[in-house]
C-alpha positions, 0 to 999 in steps of 0.5 A: 499500500503506497502512502506517497506517491508522485507522478510527473513531478516537476521543479525548478529554483529559478532557471534550474531544474531540481526535480524533472518527470519524477514518478515514485511511490514508497509505502511503510517501511524506511525508504533511503535517499541518496544523491550527490549533493544538488541532485534534488534530494532536499527538493524533493523532501521539502515537496513531500513536507508540503513547505514547498510547492511543485511546479508540476506534477500531482503529490499525494500523502496518506491518500490526499491531494497536497495542491487542496490547501483543506486537504493539506492542512489535515495532512501536515497533523500527520507529519513529521519533519527534520529538515537539513538546518531546522530552526529553534528557540534557544532559550526554550527547553528541549521540553519546551521546544517539542511540546511547542511544536506538539502544539503547531501539530494540534497535537491534543494538550492532555497527551501531549506532556506524556508524548515530548518526555517519550519523544525526548527518551527516545532519542537518548535525552531524557537526562536534558530535558529541562536544559536549554537548547542554546546550552545544548552541543551541535548534534544534541541540537540535531538529536532535539530536530528528531525528537520534535519530528517523532512527537505526534507518532507521524505517518510519515516521516520525513528527515534530510540528513539526520546524522549529521553532527552525531558521532558513531554511537549515537547513529548505531543508535538513531539508525534503530530508532528508524526500524522501529518507526519504519514497522508501521511508518512510512519513513524516508531519510534523505543522507550522504552516508551509505552506510546508514542507508545498509543498516537501517533502510528497506528500501533505497533511491539514488536522485540524480541531477534532478531525475531517478537513477536507481530504485531496489534495496540496499542488497540489490544495491551491494550486488550492483556493486560486487558485479560493477566497477564502482569506486567505494570502501564495501559493497553498497558504496560500490554499487552507489557509485556504479549506479551512477555512472550506468544512469549518467551514461544513459543520460549521455547517450539519450542527447 
């Protein structure tokens, strides 16, 4: 069952085409979104998060067309979103900030306190819940960002470079959290870290120059790396570079 369906998606930034004729669908599970800088990953995440409007095509989230502003508001209450650079109020405590986001999502006031504590505990910050955000390290602030994204137990969770600033132990813990969340939700993780995709994702989508270059499982991407002449320190990294090169070859031949 698809919870996200994208058809003919087109996004431009002034004269630059960010996404062109993209068709994708996602169901429950953890989906890795890979690609070089400028490939269109963040543009796709922003459209799915309803913070940017597409220039063409159709996007359905949880069965609703997000072009309908009335349905878009309802969908947002079921979304969780961590942008690449998220804004926060440094004078708020962790508890206050996550509770504020819960209020924005129109969560019931009676449920919010427990939901906030649960979300903060899941990212390993229970002992800092009453610390001001401005006193936290960069990695801790990133974890606050993850907490605010999951406070409403979203049906669709969109994470743009979520492990930036996390140390190796925290990344391992985060992968376990992703697998837990993906058991009931549709989770899309945009990242440069191929090893995070290999460890946590059920499916991987590779985007290059605004187009879908590859879709498959991490295991299939690793098999491609074993069979192809790719660059990397392990099979999935070699599969990533091999898929990119194959796509570029096809695009070049089509011109």
